Structure formats: structure tokens, C-alpha cells
C-alpha positions, 0 to 999 in steps of 0.5 A: 471353319476353314478346310484343312489342306489335309482334307483338301488333298485326301478328297482331291475336291479342290486346288491349292488352299481353297477353302471348301465352304458349303457342302450340299447333301443330295446334290445328285437329286434335283433340288440338290443339284441346282441349289449347288449349281446356284451356289457356285454361280454366286461364287461360293466354293461347293462340295457336292455330296452324293450317293454315288460319285459322278465325275465331278472333281468337286464330289464326294460320296458318303453314307448318311448313316456313317457319323464319322464321315459326316463329322468329318464334312461338318468340321471341314465346311462352314455350312452343310445343306441336306436336302435328303431325309435320312430315316434316323436323322443321322446327319442333324444328329451328328452335328448337334453332338459334334459341331458344325452347322447344317440347314435342313431342306429335306422333308421333315415332320413335326415329329422329327423336329421335336425329336431333334430339339430334345436331342439337342438338349443334351447335345448342343456342340452344333447349330441345326436349322430345320424346316428351311427353304421355301415351303416350309421356311419362307412361308413359316417366317411370313406367318409367324410375323402375321400372328405377331401382328394379329394375335387374335387370329383363330386360324393359319392358312398356306396355300401352295401352287403347283403344276403337274409339269413342274420340276420335281424330285422323286425324294420329296414326292415319296417322303412328302407329296405322297404321304400327304396326299394319302393320309386320308381318303377324303380332304376338306376343300376351301374356296381361295382367292389367288393372284393372277394367273389363278384367281379364285380357286377351290383347293384341297387341304391336305395338311394341318401341321403335323406334316412340318410345313407350319413349324411350330408357328401357330400350334395353338390355333387351326391350320390348313395346308392347301394345294392348288394345281395350275393346270385346271384339269388336273385340279378337277380330276383331284377334286373329283377323286376327293369327292369320291374319297378315292385319293388312297387309290391313286397308284404311286407310280403315277404319282412319281411319273416325271420325277426320276431324272435330273432335268437340263433346267428347272421349269418356270411355271407361274407360282402364286403362293399365299400366306394368311391369318383369319378370324372366324373365316375372315382373313385378317392379313395375307402375303403373297409370294409371286415367282416362276417355278416351284424348285426354282423359288425353293432353290432361290430361297434356300440360297439366300438362307444360306448366305444369311446363315454364313453371315450369322456364322461370321458374327456368332449370331447363330446359337448352338442348338436345333432351331426352326427356320422361323426362329432363325431368320428375320422377316424384314432381312429375308423379305429383302433378300428374296425381293432382291432375287426376284421373288415378289413378296406382297402384302395383300389387302384383306 
């Protein structure tokens, strides 16, 4: 959908008759800001959607509860990318009912997704892709393929490696990180063999699928989402608190420390995620994802997904309705796009 010249003049965000192809909601935050920057570096015309104007000429401030503003935004752009979870899911609902394409990188739960799928049954004018990005997103696409190859698997595992010093956004920590960490006084743990420099580590199981990290993949089997911090001291501290049943007493202000400001550059800590399917505790197949920087890898994966969706839009391959990333992106095309951008995807021997 090309941007009209009236829209361009009214917003004063583009020159002449250039197209506004991609709008990024939450571009004032860490993930949205660096995603908008990366898309521009790839040659795309990007409209930054923020809460408050910040001086960028290609920026618009809108109310995410205002359906009229959101519909105008969706109708003017080829794709809207949202990095923000609006409590009533108004951006997603607006696109489903009014048309356009939206890809969500926000921390949506499985309940959120099912509500949107149900809403789309009677409101199918647009296309919404949820649980996109690196985790969930890439991990659920991989998991779907592993379960296709190993249908006898009775459990699925996603291991996310993190860093206490890594770049992070306050919104993601408040809407996903803290609720997951504090969902129980004490979480289960497990020993996982991770690629170097992590190695064999005891990890904390913070999720089981309801938080959205698996999408709808593997809903009939046991699912475990593990966290493992790169820094040994941080991991040992969390394991000690977990053994004491004290995970819920961690102050929120401590957990969001360092997540208040947008950094000049994204951190480049080693990241070695793992996706695996098991049977009776024995690994059947596993895939590792190697790169540098949690948010840096998420931005890279998100750019790849946006470009794949733009291609799908041009060919009419994206159907209207609400879909999970694993229902939209093919395993081979997505992994080829990631490898081309420096994220090494490796199928591990069991």
C-alpha cells in the first residue's frame, strides 16, 4: 500500500512523493529505536512512532488506544511493526478489523494470541503476525521443524542465554521478564550443555508455554523455557535465591536497573541459545543459535522477518487473519536469511 501525498504533507515526515513503507511503534525505546535505525540502514523508508516527539523529522506521536490514528497509520504503510504491548491489544485489533499488515515483537502471552485469533474470526480485513522476533519467533519456527522431524518427542526445550550487562528495554522487562521470574517462589532447574563459552550449566526453568515463548508449537507435550546468564556470579546468585524460594522478593527496581535509557550502541555479549526436543529426557534433535548481543540478534532477526513479510505482501502470500511466526515463516528461508546476517544456526548432534 503506497503512502498518499496527503498523508505525507499532513505528517511532514517524507519529502516529495516518497513512500512510507514501514512504521515502527515504540521507536523511542531500545528495541524499536535500533530496529528503525537498522531498517533505514538497509535502505527502507521508516516512520518512527513514539509516545512523545523527539525531533526526528520522520517521527509521529500517536495514542495507541486511538483506533482512527492506528487505522490511518496502517493504511499508509506496507507494514507496521509493534514493539509495545498495549493492554487492550488495540493496534492488533485495529489492523485485523480495518486492514493492513502488522508484525508484533511485543511480549504477548499465549492468552493474548488466542484472543486475537478469536477476534480475527469475525474481523479478517488485515493480517497480524504475533510472537515474531528472535525469542519467540525464530525459536518457535525451529521448534516446529524439530517436532516435524521427531513427532515422537515428549518434551520441548528453549534455552535463552542472557547477560546482566546486556542491552535491554524497560518495557520488555516489566511486561515479560519480571512476571516470568516472579511467577513462582521457586522454579525447577536443569543441566544443559550449551556451546562455548557457556558449556555445561545449571539453568532455571522460568516458563512452560503460557508466557508465549513457544507460540502454539508443542502444546500437547511438556515445554520448558530456561534462562542462563553469561556471568557466573549472576547465575549463582539466582540459583541460590531460587533454592531459598525467594525469587518473588527481588525488588522490581533492581531488575529494571540499567534498562531506563536507550544506549548509544547495543551490547555484544556472547549469546548461545538452544532449541531442542527430547524423549524420556534424551535429546533427539537440537539447534543452536550463535551470535553477539541479545537485543542485537533480535533486531537482526526482526529485519529479516520484516523483509520476508514485505516479499509475501508483494506476492499475496500472506493471508488475512492472526498468525504466529511459526505459521508464516518457513524454516529454510528464515534460517538462510539469519545466516546471511551473521546469526549462525547450527543443527547439533544429539
